[in-house]
PyMOL Python script that loads the backbone (N, CA, C, O; Angstrom):
from pymol import cmd

cmd.read_pdbstr("""\
ATOM      1  N   MET A   1       0.851  -1.180   0.000  1.00  0.00           N
ATOM      2  CA  MET A   1       0.000   0.000   0.000  1.00  0.00           C
ATOM      3  C   MET A   1       0.891   1.235   0.000  1.00  0.00           C
ATOM      4  O   MET A   1       1.881   1.286   0.730  1.00  0.00           O
ATOM      5  N   GLY A   2       0.552   2.214  -0.800  1.00  0.00           N
ATOM      6  CA  GLY A   2       1.350   3.425  -0.906  1.00  0.00           C
ATOM      7  C   GLY A   2       1.263   4.281   0.341  1.00  0.00           C
ATOM      8  O   GLY A   2       0.317   4.191   1.124  1.00  0.00           O
ATOM      9  N   ARG A   3       2.278   5.112   0.500  1.00  0.00           N
ATOM     10  CA  ARG A   3       2.318   5.998   1.676  1.00  0.00           C
ATOM     11  C   ARG A   3       1.166   6.989   1.667  1.00  0.00           C
ATOM     12  O   ARG A   3       0.610   7.304   2.719  1.00  0.00           O
ATOM     13  N   LEU A   4       0.805   7.481   0.496  1.00  0.00           N
ATOM     14  CA  LEU A   4      -0.291   8.439   0.406  1.00  0.00           C
ATOM     15  C   LEU A   4      -1.605   7.816   0.861  1.00  0.00           C
ATOM     16  O   LEU A   4      -2.350   8.409   1.642  1.00  0.00           O
ATOM     17  N   LEU A   5      -1.877   6.615   0.363  1.00  0.00           N
ATOM     18  CA  LEU A   5      -3.109   5.938   0.751  1.00  0.00           C
ATOM     19  C   LEU A   5      -3.112   5.621   2.242  1.00  0.00           C
ATOM     20  O   LEU A   5      -4.138   5.762   2.907  1.00  0.00           O
ATOM     21  N   ALA A   6      -1.968   5.194   2.766  1.00  0.00           N
ATOM     22  CA  ALA A   6      -1.870   4.897   4.198  1.00  0.00           C
ATOM     23  C   ALA A   6      -2.118   6.154   5.031  1.00  0.00           C
ATOM     24  O   ALA A   6      -2.787   6.095   6.062  1.00  0.00           O
ATOM     25  N   ALA A   7      -1.578   7.293   4.582  1.00  0.00           N
ATOM     26  CA  ALA A   7      -1.784   8.547   5.299  1.00  0.00           C
ATOM     27  C   ALA A   7      -3.252   8.956   5.273  1.00  0.00           C
ATOM     28  O   ALA A   7      -3.795   9.392   6.288  1.00  0.00           O
ATOM     29  N   LEU A   8      -3.901   8.816   4.107  1.00  0.00           N
ATOM     30  CA  LEU A   8      -5.319   9.168   4.003  1.00  0.00           C
ATOM     31  C   LEU A   8      -6.192   8.257   4.859  1.00  0.00           C
ATOM     32  O   LEU A   8      -7.137   8.716   5.500  1.00  0.00           O
ATOM     33  N   LEU A   9      -5.870   6.965   4.866  1.00  0.00           N
ATOM     34  CA  LEU A   9      -6.640   6.031   5.696  1.00  0.00           C
ATOM     35  C   LEU A   9      -6.440   6.316   7.180  1.00  0.00           C
ATOM     36  O   LEU A   9      -7.378   6.189   7.966  1.00  0.00           O
ATOM     37  N   ASP A  10      -5.232   6.698   7.568  1.00  0.00           N
ATOM     38  CA  ASP A  10      -4.959   7.048   8.960  1.00  0.00           C
ATOM     39  C   ASP A  10      -5.746   8.287   9.375  1.00  0.00           C
ATOM     40  O   ASP A  10      -6.337   8.322  10.454  1.00  0.00           O
ATOM     41  N   LEU A  11      -5.751   9.299   8.518  1.00  0.00           N
ATOM     42  CA  LEU A  11      -6.526  10.507   8.811  1.00  0.00           C
ATOM     43  C   LEU A  11      -8.023  10.202   8.880  1.00  0.00           C
ATOM     44  O   LEU A  11      -8.730  10.754   9.723  1.00  0.00           O
ATOM     45  N   ALA A  12      -8.501   9.336   8.008  1.00  0.00           N
ATOM     46  CA  ALA A  12      -9.922   8.973   8.030  1.00  0.00           C
ATOM     47  C   ALA A  12     -10.269   8.231   9.314  1.00  0.00           C
ATOM     48  O   ALA A  12     -11.343   8.437   9.878  1.00  0.00           O
ATOM     49  N   ALA A  13      -9.367   7.370   9.780  1.00  0.00           N
ATOM     50  CA  ALA A  13      -9.603   6.662  11.040  1.00  0.00           C
ATOM     51  C   ALA A  13      -9.609   7.640  12.214  1.00  0.00           C
ATOM     52  O   ALA A  13     -10.433   7.524  13.122  1.00  0.00           O
ATOM     53  N   GLN A  14      -8.687   8.602  12.192  1.00  0.00           N
ATOM     54  CA  GLN A  14      -8.665   9.626  13.252  1.00  0.00           C
ATOM     55  C   GLN A  14      -9.964  10.423  13.241  1.00  0.00           C
ATOM     56  O   GLN A  14     -10.548  10.700  14.288  1.00  0.00           O
ATOM     57  N   GLN A  15     -10.401  10.784  12.052  1.00  0.00           N
ATOM     58  CA  GLN A  15     -11.635  11.561  11.925  1.00  0.00           C
ATOM     59  C   GLN A  15     -12.826  10.776  12.444  1.00  0.00           C
ATOM     60  O   GLN A  15     -13.715  11.348  13.074  1.00  0.00           O
ATOM     61  N   ALA A  16     -12.857   9.477  12.188  1.00  0.00           N
ATOM     62  CA  ALA A  16     -13.981   8.644  12.636  1.00  0.00           C
ATOM     63  C   ALA A  16     -14.017   8.518  14.153  1.00  0.00           C
ATOM     64  O   ALA A  16     -15.090   8.378  14.741  1.00  0.00           O
ATOM     65  N   ARG A  17     -12.842   8.566  14.794  1.00  0.00           N
ATOM     66  CA  ARG A  17     -12.788   8.445  16.264  1.00  0.00           C
ATOM     67  C   ARG A  17     -13.003   9.776  16.979  1.00  0.00           C
ATOM     68  O   ARG A  17     -13.355   9.793  18.158  1.00  0.00           O
ATOM     69  N   GLU A  18     -12.799  10.866  16.293  1.00  0.00           N
ATOM     70  CA  GLU A  18     -12.858  12.187  16.920  1.00  0.00           C
ATOM     71  C   GLU A  18     -14.296  12.556  17.271  1.00  0.00           C
ATOM     72  O   GLU A  18     -15.207  12.373  16.464  1.00  0.00           O
ATOM     73  N   THR A  19     -14.492  13.077  18.481  1.00  0.00           N
ATOM     74  CA  THR A  19     -15.831  13.469  18.916  1.00  0.00           C
ATOM     75  C   THR A  19     -16.064  14.977  18.819  1.00  0.00           C
ATOM     76  O   THR A  19     -17.208  15.426  18.742  1.00  0.00           O
ATOM     77  N   ASP A  20     -14.981  15.758  18.823  1.00  0.00           N
ATOM     78  CA  ASP A  20     -15.104  17.209  18.709  1.00  0.00           C
ATOM     79  C   ASP A  20     -15.403  17.586  17.260  1.00  0.00           C
ATOM     80  O   ASP A  20     -14.663  17.236  16.341  1.00  0.00           O
ATOM     81  N   ARG A  21     -16.489  18.296  17.085  1.00  0.00           N
ATOM     82  CA  ARG A  21     -16.959  18.630  15.739  1.00  0.00           C
ATOM     83  C   ARG A  21     -15.945  19.472  14.953  1.00  0.00           C
ATOM     84  O   ARG A  21     -15.726  19.221  13.768  1.00  0.00           O
ATOM     85  N   LYS A  22     -15.333  20.457  15.591  1.00  0.00           N
ATOM     86  CA  LYS A  22     -14.365  21.324  14.916  1.00  0.00           C
ATOM     87  C   LYS A  22     -13.120  20.536  14.502  1.00  0.00           C
ATOM     88  O   LYS A  22     -12.579  20.765  13.420  1.00  0.00           O
ATOM     89  N   LYS A  23     -12.663  19.616  15.344  1.00  0.00           N
ATOM     90  CA  LYS A  23     -11.492  18.800  15.007  1.00  0.00           C
ATOM     91  C   LYS A  23     -11.809  17.832  13.865  1.00  0.00           C
ATOM     92  O   LYS A  23     -10.974  17.593  12.993  1.00  0.00           O
ATOM     93  N   ARG A  24     -13.025  17.280  13.881  1.00  0.00           N
ATOM     94  CA  ARG A  24     -13.446  16.402  12.772  1.00  0.00           C
ATOM     95  C   ARG A  24     -13.455  17.172  11.459  1.00  0.00           C
ATOM     96  O   ARG A  24     -13.000  16.672  10.430  1.00  0.00           O
ATOM     97  N   GLU A  25     -13.980  18.400  11.503  1.00  0.00           N
ATOM     98  CA  GLU A  25     -14.027  19.230  10.308  1.00  0.00           C
ATOM     99  C   GLU A  25     -12.611  19.534   9.808  1.00  0.00           C
ATOM    100  O   GLU A  25     -12.350  19.478   8.607  1.00  0.00           O
ATOM    101  N   ALA A  26     -11.704  19.854  10.728  1.00  0.00           N
ATOM    102  CA  ALA A  26     -10.314  20.149  10.343  1.00  0.00           C
ATOM    103  C   ALA A  26      -9.654  18.920   9.714  1.00  0.00           C
ATOM    104  O   ALA A  26      -8.915  19.048   8.738  1.00  0.00           O
ATOM    105  N   LEU A  27      -9.916  17.728  10.266  1.00  0.00           N
ATOM    106  CA  LEU A  27      -9.359  16.502   9.695  1.00  0.00           C
ATOM    107  C   LEU A  27      -9.918  16.239   8.295  1.00  0.00           C
ATOM    108  O   LEU A  27      -9.182  15.826   7.399  1.00  0.00           O
ATOM    109  N   LEU A  28     -11.204  16.474   8.111  1.00  0.00           N
ATOM    110  CA  LEU A  28     -11.810  16.292   6.789  1.00  0.00           C
ATOM    111  C   LEU A  28     -11.218  17.260   5.776  1.00  0.00           C
ATOM    112  O   LEU A  28     -10.960  16.883   4.633  1.00  0.00           O
ATOM    113  N   HIS A  29     -11.002  18.513   6.190  1.00  0.00           N
ATOM    114  CA  HIS A  29     -10.375  19.482   5.282  1.00  0.00           C
ATOM    115  C   HIS A  29      -8.948  19.058   4.945  1.00  0.00           C
ATOM    116  O   HIS A  29      -8.497  19.243   3.815  1.00  0.00           O
ATOM    117  N   GLN A  30      -8.235  18.493   5.916  1.00  0.00           N
ATOM    118  CA  GLN A  30      -6.876  18.025   5.664  1.00  0.00           C
ATOM    119  C   GLN A  30      -6.891  16.861   4.671  1.00  0.00           C
ATOM    120  O   GLN A  30      -6.046  16.802   3.778  1.00  0.00           O
ATOM    121  N   ILE A  31      -7.838  15.941   4.819  1.00  0.00           N
ATOM    122  CA  ILE A  31      -7.971  14.813   3.888  1.00  0.00           C
ATOM    123  C   ILE A  31      -8.265  15.326   2.482  1.00  0.00           C
ATOM    124  O   ILE A  31      -7.650  14.877   1.515  1.00  0.00           O
ATOM    125  N   GLN A  32      -9.205  16.268   2.367  1.00  0.00           N
ATOM    126  CA  GLN A  32      -9.556  16.825   1.070  1.00  0.00           C
ATOM    127  C   GLN A  32      -8.378  17.554   0.433  1.00  0.00           C
ATOM    128  O   GLN A  32      -8.163  17.441  -0.774  1.00  0.00           O
ATOM    129  N   LYS A  33      -7.615  18.300   1.228  1.00  0.00           N
ATOM    130  CA  LYS A  33      -6.465  19.034   0.702  1.00  0.00           C
ATOM    131  C   LYS A  33      -5.413  18.070   0.161  1.00  0.00           C
ATOM    132  O   LYS A  33      -4.877  18.280  -0.927  1.00  0.00           O
ATOM    133  N   ILE A  34      -5.118  17.018   0.914  1.00  0.00           N
ATOM    134  CA  ILE A  34      -4.125  16.032   0.467  1.00  0.00           C
ATOM    135  C   ILE A  34      -4.601  15.345  -0.806  1.00  0.00           C
ATOM    136  O   ILE A  34      -3.838  15.185  -1.759  1.00  0.00           O
ATOM    137  N   ALA A  35      -5.864  14.943  -0.815  1.00  0.00           N
ATOM    138  CA  ALA A  35      -6.405  14.257  -1.987  1.00  0.00           C
ATOM    139  C   ALA A  35      -6.380  15.178  -3.209  1.00  0.00           C
ATOM    140  O   ALA A  35      -6.062  14.733  -4.312  1.00  0.00           O
ATOM    141  N   TYR A  36      -6.707  16.434  -3.024  1.00  0.00           N
ATOM    142  CA  TYR A  36      -6.734  17.383  -4.139  1.00  0.00           C
ATOM    143  C   TYR A  36      -5.332  17.654  -4.678  1.00  0.00           C
ATOM    144  O   TYR A  36      -5.128  17.725  -5.890  1.00  0.00           O
ATOM    145  N   GLU A  37      -4.374  17.804  -3.778  1.00  0.00           N
ATOM    146  CA  GLU A  37      -3.018  18.167  -4.194  1.00  0.00           C
ATOM    147  C   GLU A  37      -2.205  16.993  -4.726  1.00  0.00           C
ATOM    148  O   GLU A  37      -1.355  17.178  -5.596  1.00  0.00           O
ATOM    149  N   ARG A  38      -2.453  15.792  -4.219  1.00  0.00           N
ATOM    150  CA  ARG A  38      -1.535  14.693  -4.503  1.00  0.00           C
ATOM    151  C   ARG A  38      -2.096  13.582  -5.369  1.00  0.00           C
ATOM    152  O   ARG A  38      -1.332  12.788  -5.918  1.00  0.00           O
ATOM    153  N   VAL A  39      -3.398  13.507  -5.502  1.00  0.00           N
ATOM    154  CA  VAL A  39      -4.007  12.412  -6.254  1.00  0.00           C
ATOM    155  C   VAL A  39      -4.157  12.825  -7.716  1.00  0.00           C
ATOM    156  O   VAL A  39      -4.614  13.928  -8.015  1.00  0.00           O
ATOM    157  N   THR A  40      -3.774  11.946  -8.605  1.00  0.00           N
ATOM    158  CA  THR A  40      -3.894  12.199 -10.033  1.00  0.00           C
ATOM    159  C   THR A  40      -5.246  11.689 -10.518  1.00  0.00           C
ATOM    160  O   THR A  40      -5.655  10.574 -10.193  1.00  0.00           O
ATOM    161  N   PHE A  41      -5.921  12.501 -11.286  1.00  0.00           N
ATOM    162  CA  PHE A  41      -7.220  12.120 -11.833  1.00  0.00           C
ATOM    163  C   PHE A  41      -7.039  11.723 -13.285  1.00  0.00           C
ATOM    164  O   PHE A  41      -6.501  12.489 -14.085  1.00  0.00           O
ATOM    165  N   THR A  42      -7.475  10.561 -13.611  1.00  0.00           N
ATOM    166  CA  THR A  42      -7.425  10.093 -14.984  1.00  0.00           C
ATOM    167  C   THR A  42      -8.839   9.687 -15.404  1.00  0.00           C
ATOM    168  O   THR A  42      -9.375   8.704 -14.892  1.00  0.00           O
ATOM    169  N   PRO A  43      -9.443  10.427 -16.321  1.00  0.00           N
ATOM    170  CA  PRO A  43     -10.790  10.045 -16.752  1.00  0.00           C
ATOM    171  C   PRO A  43     -10.754   8.753 -17.567  1.00  0.00           C
ATOM    172  O   PRO A  43      -9.879   8.556 -18.410  1.00  0.00           O
ATOM    173  N   ILE A  44     -11.693   7.905 -17.306  1.00  0.00           N
ATOM    174  CA  ILE A  44     -11.815   6.641 -18.033  1.00  0.00           C
ATOM    175  C   ILE A  44     -13.184   6.637 -18.689  1.00  0.00           C
ATOM    176  O   ILE A  44     -14.204   6.820 -18.024  1.00  0.00           O
ATOM    177  N   TRP A  45     -13.199   6.431 -19.974  1.00  0.00           N
ATOM    178  CA  TRP A  45     -14.451   6.423 -20.717  1.00  0.00           C
ATOM    179  C   TRP A  45     -14.830   4.996 -21.066  1.00  0.00           C
ATOM    180  O   TRP A  45     -13.994   4.194 -21.483  1.00  0.00           O
ATOM    181  N   GLU A  46     -16.076   4.704 -20.891  1.00  0.00           N
ATOM    182  CA  GLU A  46     -16.585   3.394 -21.277  1.00  0.00           C
ATOM    183  C   GLU A  46     -17.820   3.619 -22.143  1.00  0.00           C
ATOM    184  O   GLU A  46     -18.795   4.239 -21.719  1.00  0.00           O
ATOM    185  N   PHE A  47     -17.755   3.109 -23.345  1.00  0.00           N
ATOM    186  CA  PHE A  47     -18.920   3.212 -24.204  1.00  0.00           C
ATOM    187  C   PHE A  47     -19.936   2.168 -23.767  1.00  0.00           C
ATOM    188  O   PHE A  47     -19.652   0.970 -23.768  1.00  0.00           O
ATOM    189  N   ALA A  48     -21.092   2.620 -23.404  1.00  0.00           N
ATOM    190  CA  ALA A  48     -22.146   1.699 -23.015  1.00  0.00           C
ATOM    191  C   ALA A  48     -23.342   1.969 -23.928  1.00  0.00           C
ATOM    192  O   ALA A  48     -24.037   2.974 -23.778  1.00  0.00           O
ATOM    193  N   GLN A  49     -23.563   1.091 -24.841  1.00  0.00           N
ATOM    194  CA  GLN A  49     -24.677   1.233 -25.764  1.00  0.00           C
ATOM    195  C   GLN A  49     -25.310  -0.138 -25.934  1.00  0.00           C
ATOM    196  O   GLN A  49     -24.622  -1.142 -26.116  1.00  0.00           O
ATOM    197  N   LEU A  50     -26.611  -0.159 -25.872  1.00  0.00           N
ATOM    198  CA  LEU A  50     -27.311  -1.425 -26.044  1.00  0.00           C
ATOM    199  C   LEU A  50     -27.203  -1.888 -27.486  1.00  0.00           C
ATOM    200  O   LEU A  50     -27.366  -1.098 -28.417  1.00  0.00           O
ATOM    201  N   GLN A  51     -26.933  -3.153 -27.662  1.00  0.00           N
ATOM    202  CA  GLN A  51     -26.854  -3.754 -28.986  1.00  0.00           C
ATOM    203  C   GLN A  51     -27.799  -4.961 -28.994  1.00  0.00           C
ATOM    204  O   GLN A  51     -27.843  -5.729 -28.033  1.00  0.00           O
ATOM    205  N   ALA A  52     -28.528  -5.113 -30.053  1.00  0.00           N
ATOM    206  CA  ALA A  52     -29.438  -6.238 -30.157  1.00  0.00           C
ATOM    207  C   ALA A  52     -29.420  -6.765 -31.588  1.00  0.00           C
ATOM    208  O   ALA A  52     -29.235  -6.006 -32.540  1.00  0.00           O
ATOM    209  N   VAL A  53     -29.611  -8.045 -31.721  1.00  0.00           N
ATOM    210  CA  VAL A  53     -29.623  -8.688 -33.022  1.00  0.00           C
ATOM    211  C   VAL A  53     -30.839  -9.604 -33.072  1.00  0.00           C
ATOM    212  O   VAL A  53     -31.063 -10.414 -32.172  1.00  0.00           O
ATOM    213  N   GLY A  54     -31.611  -9.463 -34.129  1.00  0.00           N
ATOM    214  CA  GLY A  54     -32.802 -10.275 -34.262  1.00  0.00           C
ATOM    215  C   GLY A  54     -32.535 -11.558 -35.029  1.00  0.00           C
ATOM    216  O   GLY A  54     -31.424 -11.767 -35.516  1.00  0.00           O
ATOM    217  N   PRO A  55     -33.538 -12.421 -35.143  1.00  0.00           N
ATOM    218  CA  PRO A  55     -33.362 -13.715 -35.790  1.00  0.00           C
ATOM    219  C   PRO A  55     -33.149 -13.622 -37.311  1.00  0.00           C
ATOM    220  O   PRO A  55     -32.691 -14.593 -37.914  1.00  0.00           O
ATOM    221  N   ARG A  56     -33.465 -12.490 -37.943  1.00  0.00           N
ATOM    222  CA  ARG A  56     -33.287 -12.352 -39.384  1.00  0.00           C
ATOM    223  C   ARG A  56     -31.890 -11.890 -39.776  1.00  0.00           C
ATOM    224  O   ARG A  56     -31.552 -11.868 -40.960  1.00  0.00           O
ATOM    225  N   VAL A  57     -31.077 -11.521 -38.789  1.00  0.00           N
ATOM    226  CA  VAL A  57     -29.749 -10.974 -39.089  1.00  0.00           C
ATOM    227  C   VAL A  57     -28.738 -12.095 -39.240  1.00  0.00           C
ATOM    228  O   VAL A  57     -28.586 -12.924 -38.343  1.00  0.00           O
ATOM    229  N   GLU A  58     -28.043 -12.123 -40.377  1.00  0.00           N
ATOM    230  CA  GLU A  58     -26.999 -13.115 -40.607  1.00  0.00           C
ATOM    231  C   GLU A  58     -25.678 -12.662 -39.991  1.00  0.00           C
ATOM    232  O   GLU A  58     -25.032 -13.412 -39.260  1.00  0.00           O
ATOM    233  N   GLU A  59     -25.288 -11.428 -40.293  1.00  0.00           N
ATOM    234  CA  GLU A  59     -24.083 -10.845 -39.697  1.00  0.00           C
ATOM    235  C   GLU A  59     -24.437  -9.436 -39.249  1.00  0.00           C
ATOM    236  O   GLU A  59     -24.811  -8.594 -40.066  1.00  0.00           O
ATOM    237  N   ALA A  60     -24.320  -9.183 -37.960  1.00  0.00           N
ATOM    238  CA  ALA A  60     -24.819  -7.932 -37.391  1.00  0.00           C
ATOM    239  C   ALA A  60     -23.926  -6.733 -37.652  1.00  0.00           C
ATOM    240  O   ALA A  60     -24.421  -5.606 -37.668  1.00  0.00           O
ATOM    241  N   GLY A  61     -22.656  -6.924 -37.853  1.00  0.00           N
ATOM    242  CA  GLY A  61     -21.748  -5.809 -38.037  1.00  0.00           C
ATOM    243  C   GLY A  61     -21.033  -5.410 -36.765  1.00  0.00           C
ATOM    244  O   GLY A  61     -20.176  -4.527 -36.789  1.00  0.00           O
ATOM    245  N   LEU A  62     -21.372  -6.050 -35.646  1.00  0.00           N
ATOM    246  CA  LEU A  62     -20.674  -5.765 -34.396  1.00  0.00           C
ATOM    247  C   LEU A  62     -19.260  -6.319 -34.475  1.00  0.00           C
ATOM    248  O   LEU A  62     -19.064  -7.496 -34.775  1.00  0.00           O
ATOM    249  N   GLY A  63     -18.280  -5.469 -34.207  1.00  0.00           N
ATOM    250  CA  GLY A  63     -16.900  -5.911 -34.202  1.00  0.00           C
ATOM    251  C   GLY A  63     -16.252  -6.003 -35.567  1.00  0.00           C
ATOM    252  O   GLY A  63     -15.121  -6.478 -35.670  1.00  0.00           O
ATOM    253  N   LEU A  64     -16.924  -5.568 -36.618  1.00  0.00           N
ATOM    254  CA  LEU A  64     -16.320  -5.602 -37.952  1.00  0.00           C
ATOM    255  C   LEU A  64     -15.186  -4.588 -38.082  1.00  0.00           C
ATOM    256  O   LEU A  64     -14.232  -4.808 -38.828  1.00  0.00           O
ATOM    257  N   ILE A  65     -15.293  -3.485 -37.357  1.00  0.00           N
ATOM    258  CA  ILE A  65     -14.233  -2.480 -37.343  1.00  0.00           C
ATOM    259  C   ILE A  65     -13.578  -2.557 -35.969  1.00  0.00           C
ATOM    260  O   ILE A  65     -14.247  -2.409 -34.946  1.00  0.00           O
ATOM    261  N   ALA A  66     -12.257  -2.790 -35.951  1.00  0.00           N
ATOM    262  CA  ALA A  66     -11.536  -2.923 -34.692  1.00  0.00           C
ATOM    263  C   ALA A  66     -11.680  -1.662 -33.844  1.00  0.00           C
ATOM    264  O   ALA A  66     -11.586  -0.545 -34.353  1.00  0.00           O
ATOM    265  N   LEU A  67     -11.909  -1.854 -32.547  1.00  0.00           N
ATOM    266  CA  LEU A  67     -12.030  -0.782 -31.554  1.00  0.00           C
ATOM    267  C   LEU A  67     -13.223   0.140 -31.778  1.00  0.00           C
ATOM    268  O   LEU A  67     -13.278   1.224 -31.198  1.00  0.00           O
ATOM    269  N   MET A  68     -14.164  -0.265 -32.595  1.00  0.00           N
ATOM    270  CA  MET A  68     -15.384   0.524 -32.771  1.00  0.00           C
ATOM    271  C   MET A  68     -16.502  -0.177 -32.016  1.00  0.00           C
ATOM    272  O   MET A  68     -16.844  -1.315 -32.339  1.00  0.00           O
ATOM    273  N   PRO A  69     -17.077   0.484 -31.017  1.00  0.00           N
ATOM    274  CA  PRO A  69     -18.055  -0.185 -30.160  1.00  0.00           C
ATOM    275  C   PRO A  69     -19.470  -0.261 -30.738  1.00  0.00           C
ATOM    276  O   PRO A  69     -20.374  -0.791 -30.092  1.00  0.00           O
ATOM    277  N   PHE A  70     -19.667   0.259 -31.941  1.00  0.00           N
ATOM    278  CA  PHE A  70     -21.008   0.303 -32.506  1.00  0.00           C
ATOM    279  C   PHE A  70     -21.157  -0.687 -33.656  1.00  0.00           C
ATOM    280  O   PHE A  70     -20.171  -1.190 -34.195  1.00  0.00           O
ATOM    281  N   SER A  71     -22.380  -0.949 -34.010  1.00  0.00           N
ATOM    282  CA  SER A  71     -22.670  -1.795 -35.162  1.00  0.00           C
ATOM    283  C   SER A  71     -22.592  -0.926 -36.408  1.00  0.00           C
ATOM    284  O   SER A  71     -23.540  -0.221 -36.753  1.00  0.00           O
ATOM    285  N   ALA A  72     -21.466  -0.988 -37.063  1.00  0.00           N
ATOM    286  CA  ALA A  72     -21.282  -0.123 -38.228  1.00  0.00           C
ATOM    287  C   ALA A  72     -20.240  -0.737 -39.129  1.00  0.00           C
ATOM    288  O   ALA A  72     -19.451  -1.555 -38.655  1.00  0.00           O
ATOM    289  N   PRO A  73     -20.193  -0.410 -40.335  1.00  0.00           N
ATOM    290  CA  PRO A  73     -21.152   0.399 -41.082  1.00  0.00           C
ATOM    291  C   PRO A  73     -22.429  -0.400 -41.367  1.00  0.00           C
ATOM    292  O   PRO A  73     -22.395  -1.623 -41.504  1.00  0.00           O
ATOM    293  N   TYR A  74     -23.528   0.302 -41.451  1.00  0.00           N
ATOM    294  CA  TYR A  74     -24.806  -0.370 -41.644  1.00  0.00           C
ATOM    295  C   TYR A  74     -24.893  -1.078 -42.996  1.00  0.00           C
ATOM    296  O   TYR A  74     -25.699  -1.994 -43.164  1.00  0.00           O
ATOM    297  N   GLU A  75     -24.080  -0.665 -43.947  1.00  0.00           N
ATOM    298  CA  GLU A  75     -24.096  -1.304 -45.251  1.00  0.00           C
ATOM    299  C   GLU A  75     -23.601  -2.757 -45.167  1.00  0.00           C
ATOM    300  O   GLU A  75     -23.911  -3.575 -46.033  1.00  0.00           O
ATOM    301  N   ASP A  76     -22.832  -3.067 -44.118  1.00  0.00           N
ATOM    302  CA  ASP A  76     -22.302  -4.423 -43.966  1.00  0.00           C
ATOM    303  C   ASP A  76     -23.200  -5.347 -43.159  1.00  0.00           C
ATOM    304  O   ASP A  76     -22.877  -6.524 -42.998  1.00  0.00           O
ATOM    305  N   VAL A  77     -24.314  -4.847 -42.651  1.00  0.00           N
ATOM    306  CA  VAL A  77     -25.263  -5.704 -41.940  1.00  0.00           C
ATOM    307  C   VAL A  77     -25.985  -6.547 -42.973  1.00  0.00           C
ATOM    308  O   VAL A  77     -26.608  -6.012 -43.890  1.00  0.00           O
ATOM    309  N   ARG A  78     -25.904  -7.877 -42.830  1.00  0.00           N
ATOM    310  CA  ARG A  78     -26.524  -8.781 -43.795  1.00  0.00           C
ATOM    311  C   ARG A  78     -27.699  -9.501 -43.133  1.00  0.00           C
ATOM    312  O   ARG A  78     -27.637  -9.913 -41.974  1.00  0.00           O
ATOM    313  N   LEU A  79     -28.762  -9.632 -43.909  1.00  0.00           N
ATOM    314  CA  LEU A  79     -29.942 -10.363 -43.439  1.00  0.00           C
ATOM    315  C   LEU A  79     -29.935 -11.768 -44.042  1.00  0.00           C
ATOM    316  O   LEU A  79     -29.379 -11.999 -45.116  1.00  0.00           O
ATOM    317  N   LYS A  80     -30.556 -12.683 -43.336  1.00  0.00           N
ATOM    318  CA  LYS A  80     -30.694 -14.055 -43.840  1.00  0.00           C
ATOM    319  C   LYS A  80     -31.693 -14.070 -44.986  1.00  0.00           C
ATOM    320  O   LYS A  80     -32.637 -13.280 -45.008  1.00  0.00           O
ATOM    321  N   GLY A  81     -31.485 -14.960 -45.921  1.00  0.00           N
ATOM    322  CA  GLY A  81     -32.435 -15.092 -47.030  1.00  0.00           C
ATOM    323  C   GLY A  81     -33.721 -15.746 -46.541  1.00  0.00           C
ATOM    324  O   GLY A  81     -33.741 -16.401 -45.499  1.00  0.00           O
ATOM    325  N   ARG A  82     -34.784 -15.560 -47.301  1.00  0.00           N
ATOM    326  CA  ARG A  82     -36.077 -16.146 -46.885  1.00  0.00           C
ATOM    327  C   ARG A  82     -36.219 -17.551 -47.331  1.00  0.00           C
ATOM    328  O   ARG A  82     -37.241 -18.184 -47.064  1.00  0.00           O
TER     329      ARG A  82
END
""", "prot")
cmd.dss("prot")
cmd.show_as("cartoon", "prot")
cmd.util.cbc("prot")
cmd.orient("prot")
């Protein structure tokens, strides 16, 4: 476990045990300050889109283009013959 995480967990434990409201508030501000100054934020994007394929579809087009999360191009969607 990293030193930063250990320090934050220690402060959180101190805050949980503290009964004085002003001291609890000061500990929370200290936790927030450390987290704001020292923690790196990395946004992670996840494409979440519903995909469905019916019984008439022969090849849906999902995954035809590498790293493309959608069913595309629509021209490549093939239907089963009757």
